C-alpha positions as CSV (number, residue, x, y, z in Angstrom):
1,M,275.8,66.9,87.2
2,S,277.2,66.2,83.7
3,V,277.0,62.8,82.4
4,Q,279.2,61.6,79.7
5,R,277.4,59.9,77.0
6,S,278.5,58.0,73.9
7,P,277.9,59.7,70.6
8,T,274.6,59.0,69.1
9,R,274.4,57.4,65.8
10,P,272.1,58.5,63.1
11,Q,268.8,56.7,62.8
12,L,268.8,54.2,60.0
13,P,265.9,53.7,57.8
14,S,265.8,50.0,58.3
15,T,267.3,47.1,60.2
16,S,269.3,45.9,57.3
17,A,271.4,49.1,57.4
18,L,272.7,48.1,60.8
19,T,274.9,45.6,59.3
20,L,276.6,48.2,57.2
21,I,277.0,50.9,59.9
22,G,279.1,50.2,62.9
23,G,278.4,51.4,66.4
24,S,278.5,50.3,70.0
25,Q,275.0,51.3,71.1
26,P,271.9,49.6,69.7
27,D,268.7,51.4,68.9
28,L,266.4,50.5,71.7
29,S,263.4,52.3,70.2
30,K,262.8,49.4,67.8
31,I,262.3,45.7,68.2
32,S,265.6,44.0,67.7
33,N,266.1,41.2,65.4
34,P,268.0,38.2,66.9
35,N,269.9,37.6,63.8
36,V,271.1,41.3,63.8
37,D,271.6,41.6,67.6
38,T,274.3,38.9,67.5
39,Q,276.5,41.3,65.5
40,I,276.1,44.2,68.0
41,T,279.1,44.8,70.2
42,F,279.4,47.0,73.3
43,R,282.3,49.1,74.3
44,K,283.2,49.7,77.9
45,R,284.3,53.1,78.7
46,K,287.2,53.1,81.1
47,K,287.1,55.3,84.2
48,P,289.9,56.4,86.4
49,N,290.4,54.6,89.7
50,D,289.9,57.7,91.8
51,Y,286.8,58.7,90.0
52,E,283.7,59.0,92.2
53,C,280.3,59.1,90.6
54,E,278.2,62.1,91.6
55,C,275.0,60.0,91.8
56,L,276.2,57.9,94.8
57,D,274.7,60.3,97.3
58,E,271.5,60.4,95.3
59,L,271.4,56.7,95.1
60,K,272.0,56.4,98.9
61,D,269.2,58.9,99.4
62,M,267.0,57.1,97.0
63,R,267.8,53.8,98.7
64,S,267.0,55.1,102.1
65,E,263.8,56.7,100.8
66,I,262.9,53.4,99.0
67,S,263.6,51.5,102.2
68,R,261.5,54.0,104.2
69,I,258.7,53.8,101.6
70,S,259.0,50.0,101.6
71,S,258.7,50.0,105.4
72,L,255.8,52.3,105.2
73,L,254.2,50.1,102.6
74,E,254.8,47.1,104.7
75,K,253.2,48.8,107.7
76,Y,250.4,50.0,105.5
77,I,249.9,46.5,104.1
78,G,250.0,45.0,107.6
79,S,247.5,47.6,108.9
80,N,245.3,46.9,105.9
81,E,245.5,43.2,106.5
82,Q,244.5,43.8,110.2
83,I,241.7,46.1,109.0
84,L,240.7,43.4,106.5
85,E,240.7,40.8,109.2
86,K,238.7,43.0,111.5
87,M,236.4,43.8,108.6
88,Q,236.0,40.1,107.9
89,E,235.2,39.4,111.6
90,N,232.8,42.3,111.6
91,I,231.3,41.0,108.3
92,T,230.8,37.5,109.9
93,D,229.3,39.1,113.0
94,I,227.1,41.2,110.8
95,K,226.1,38.1,108.8
96,N,225.2,36.3,112.0
97,Q,223.3,39.3,113.2
98,I,221.5,39.5,109.9
99,S,220.6,35.8,110.1
100,D,219.4,36.3,113.7
101,M,217.4,39.3,112.6
102,K,215.9,37.3,109.7
103,S,214.9,34.5,112.0
104,S,213.5,36.9,114.6
105,N,211.7,38.8,111.9
106,E,210.3,35.6,110.5
107,K,209.1,34.7,114.0
108,T,207.6,38.1,114.5
109,I,205.9,37.9,111.1
110,K,204.4,34.6,112.0
111,L,203.3,35.9,115.4
112,I,201.9,39.0,113.7
113,Q,200.0,36.8,111.1
114,N,198.6,34.7,113.9
115,N,197.6,37.8,115.9
116,V,196.1,39.3,112.7
117,D,194.0,36.1,112.2
118,K,192.9,36.3,115.9
119,V,192.1,39.9,115.5
120,I,190.1,39.3,112.4
121,T,188.1,36.5,114.1
122,E,187.5,38.8,117.1
123,I,186.4,41.6,114.8
124,N,184.0,39.2,113.1
125,D,182.7,38.1,116.5
126,I,182.3,41.7,117.5
127,K,180.5,42.4,114.2
128,S,178.1,39.5,114.8
129,S,177.6,40.5,118.4
130,T,176.9,44.1,117.4
131,S,174.5,43.0,114.8
132,S,172.7,40.8,117.4
133,M,172.7,43.7,119.8
134,L,171.2,45.9,117.2
135,A,168.5,43.4,116.5
136,E,167.9,43.1,120.3
137,Q,167.7,46.8,120.6
138,S,165.2,47.1,117.7
139,S,163.1,44.3,119.4
140,I,163.4,46.1,122.7
141,K,162.2,49.3,121.0
142,R,159.3,47.5,119.5
143,D,158.5,46.0,122.9
144,M,158.7,49.5,124.5
145,T,156.3,50.9,122.0
146,R,154.0,48.0,122.7
147,L,154.3,48.5,126.4
148,E,153.6,52.2,126.0
149,Q,150.5,51.3,124.0
150,S,149.4,48.7,126.5
151,L,150.0,51.2,129.4
152,S,147.9,53.8,127.7
153,L,145.2,51.2,127.2
154,G,145.6,50.1,130.8
155,E,145.2,53.7,132.0
156,N,142.0,54.0,130.0
157,K,140.8,50.7,131.5
158,I,141.6,51.9,135.0
159,K,139.7,55.0,134.4
160,V,136.7,53.0,133.2
161,L,137.1,50.7,136.2
162,E,137.2,53.6,138.5
163,S,134.0,54.9,137.1
164,D,132.5,51.4,137.3
165,L,133.6,51.2,141.0
166,N,132.0,54.5,141.7
167,K,128.8,53.1,140.3
168,L,129.1,49.9,142.2
169,K,129.6,51.6,145.5
170,H,126.0,52.7,145.4
171,S,124.8,49.2,144.6
172,S,127.3,47.3,146.9
173,Q,124.9,47.5,149.9
174,V,122.2,45.9,147.8
175,T,124.5,43.1,146.6
176,K,125.7,42.5,150.2
177,L,122.1,42.0,151.3
178,E,121.5,39.7,148.4
179,N,124.6,37.6,149.1
180,Q,123.7,37.3,152.8
181,L,120.2,36.2,151.9
182,C,121.6,33.6,149.4
183,L,124.0,32.3,152.0
184,G,121.3,32.1,154.7
185,E,119.1,30.2,152.3
186,Q,121.9,27.8,151.5
187,I,122.5,27.2,155.2
188,I,118.8,26.5,155.8
189,Q,118.7,24.0,152.9
190,E,121.9,22.3,154.1
191,V,120.4,22.0,157.7
192,Q,117.2,20.5,156.3
193,N,119.1,18.1,154.1
194,R,121.2,16.9,157.0
195,N,118.2,16.4,159.2
196,N,116.5,14.3,156.5
197,R,119.7,12.3,155.9
198,E,120.1,11.5,159.6
199,K,117.3,9.0,159.2
200,N,119.2,7.0,156.6
201,I,122.2,4.7,156.4
202,I,124.4,3.6,153.5
203,L,125.5,-0.1,153.0
204,V,128.5,-0.9,150.9
205,G,129.7,-4.3,149.7
206,L,126.4,-6.1,149.1
207,P,126.5,-8.2,145.9
208,E,124.2,-6.9,143.2
209,L,122.0,-9.3,141.1
210,T,122.9,-9.2,137.4
211,S,119.3,-10.0,136.3
212,S,117.7,-7.6,133.9
213,K,114.5,-7.6,135.9
214,T,114.4,-4.8,138.4
215,E,111.8,-6.4,140.6
216,E,113.9,-9.5,141.3
217,S,117.0,-7.4,142.1
218,M,115.0,-5.1,144.4
219,A,113.5,-8.1,146.2
220,K,116.9,-9.6,146.7
221,D,118.4,-6.3,148.0
222,E,115.5,-5.9,150.4
223,A,115.9,-9.4,151.8
224,D,119.7,-8.9,152.2
225,V,119.2,-5.6,154.0
226,L,116.6,-7.0,156.4
227,N,118.9,-9.9,157.3
228,I,121.8,-7.5,158.0
229,I,119.8,-5.0,160.1
230,T,118.0,-7.7,162.1
231,S,121.3,-9.4,162.8
232,L,122.6,-6.1,164.3
233,C,119.4,-5.1,166.2
234,A,116.5,-7.6,166.7
235,D,113.8,-5.0,167.4
236,I,114.7,-2.7,164.5
237,P,111.7,-1.4,162.6
238,K,111.2,-2.1,158.9
239,P,112.8,0.5,156.6
240,V,110.5,2.8,154.6
241,K,112.6,2.6,151.4
242,I,115.6,0.6,150.1
243,F,117.3,1.4,146.7
244,R,120.6,1.3,145.0
245,I,122.5,4.6,144.4
246,G,123.8,5.6,141.0
247,K,123.7,4.0,137.6
248,R,124.2,0.3,137.0
249,N,127.9,-0.6,136.1
250,P,128.7,-4.2,135.2
251,G,131.5,-5.6,137.5
252,K,130.7,-3.1,140.3
253,N,128.3,-3.3,143.3
254,R,126.5,-0.1,143.9
255,S,125.9,1.0,147.5
256,I,122.4,0.8,149.0
257,K,120.5,3.5,150.8
258,V,118.2,2.4,153.6
259,C,115.6,5.0,154.7
260,F,113.7,5.0,158.0
261,D,110.9,7.3,159.2
262,K,112.6,8.2,162.5
263,F,116.1,9.2,163.7
264,G,116.6,6.4,166.2
265,P,117.0,3.3,164.0
266,A,119.8,4.8,161.9
267,K,121.8,5.8,165.1
268,Q,121.2,2.4,166.7
269,L,122.5,0.6,163.6
270,L,125.6,2.9,163.3
271,R,126.5,2.2,166.9
272,N,126.4,-1.6,166.2
273,K,128.2,-1.5,162.8
274,I,131.3,-3.2,164.3
275,K,129.3,-6.5,164.2
276,L,129.1,-6.5,160.4
277,S,130.7,-9.4,158.5
278,N,133.8,-8.9,156.5
279,G,133.3,-7.1,153.2
280,I,130.2,-5.1,154.3
281,K,130.5,-1.6,155.6
282,M,127.9,0.9,157.0
283,Y,128.1,4.7,156.8
284,S,125.8,7.6,157.7
285,D,124.1,9.4,154.8
286,R,126.1,12.5,154.3
287,T,125.4,15.6,152.2
288,P,127.9,16.7,149.5
289,A,129.1,19.5,151.8
290,Q,129.8,16.9,154.5
291,Y,131.7,14.7,152.0
292,N,133.8,17.7,150.8
293,Y,134.6,18.7,154.4
294,L,135.5,15.1,155.4
295,K,137.8,14.8,152.3
296,S,139.6,18.1,153.3
297,L,140.2,16.6,156.7
298,Q,141.7,13.5,155.2
299,E,144.0,15.5,153.0
300,E,145.0,17.6,156.0
301,I,145.9,14.4,158.0
302,K,148.0,13.2,155.0
303,R,149.8,16.5,154.9
304,R,150.5,16.6,158.6
305,E,151.7,13.0,158.6
306,N,154.1,13.8,155.7
307,D,155.4,16.7,157.9
308,G,156.2,14.2,160.7
309,E,153.1,14.2,162.9
310,S,151.6,10.8,164.0
311,G,148.6,9.5,165.9
312,L,146.1,11.7,164.0
313,I,142.5,10.4,163.6
314,I,139.1,11.8,162.6
315,K,136.6,11.7,165.4
316,Y,133.0,12.9,165.5
317,V,132.3,15.3,168.3
318,H,128.6,16.1,168.6
319,G,128.0,14.9,165.1
320,T,130.9,17.0,163.5
321,P,134.1,15.3,162.3
322,K,137.3,16.7,163.8
323,I,141.0,15.9,163.7
324,L,142.3,14.7,167.0
325,K,145.7,13.4,168.2
326,T,145.7,10.4,170.4
327,N,147.9,7.4,171.2
328,T,145.4,5.1,173.0
329,K,144.5,1.8,171.4
330,N,140.8,2.3,171.8
331,D,140.8,5.5,169.9
332,K,143.0,3.9,167.1
333,Q,140.4,1.1,166.8
334,R,137.7,3.6,166.5
């Protein structure tokens, strides 16, 4: 396509030359001066009426292409805006998720720190317990060594004892005979002592004279004893000996032993001891073995009464005290 153009004018060296040279087309390659531009005139080229420009089709194509490109651009811009909106929504969701993750991470970190503290305390406890266990193990080992030593010593002692027992087996018969002889001698002495004491009685509750002279106190005790025994039995013989038992103790009245030369007076007085006045008591003269046996019987009665038994008394059967169970009034009075 040929385009008709106006003839070019030669380039002037300066703007001032434009005023001298005429022309219809300005020089657009340079900045125009407003004072000079007012003098520029344009000439319109006349075209024929039936002239059709060859660029119309191209312009139509360009316009259609531009409209198509503008529609594509609008679609692209719309899609980009949608993408941006979705991205913004996603970004807000991501921010929320990140904030949630931060909060959950902070919570987990706190929990982990707490658990770490607990684990540290438990580890310290385990260390202390292990140290104590080690100390106990060391003490147990020491005890085991001591036990082993003591066991070895015990075995040696057992061996020595076995040898001693073997030696004692030969002498056991001799010792048995000696023990039997000693026991028989003790029984004979006890029987003789009881026979001698059966002639005596013990009086408790008689006031003792506080005088320093023993003769006066003995005379008073003798007179009091004679009055008591004659009041119980008129034909009672005179005692062989009257004396106080034990050491003098101020504020206490010692008991009096009354000795006869026969068995009958003591038994007769003991049968009539119910007639004694208040505050004075009479007992048979017992040996230490008899006292111990009577004390054991009294303790047995207390034990059996605590267990629920009742009506238990100590009664002399053929001169020997025994525990009997009775409910009669006469036996209780006895």
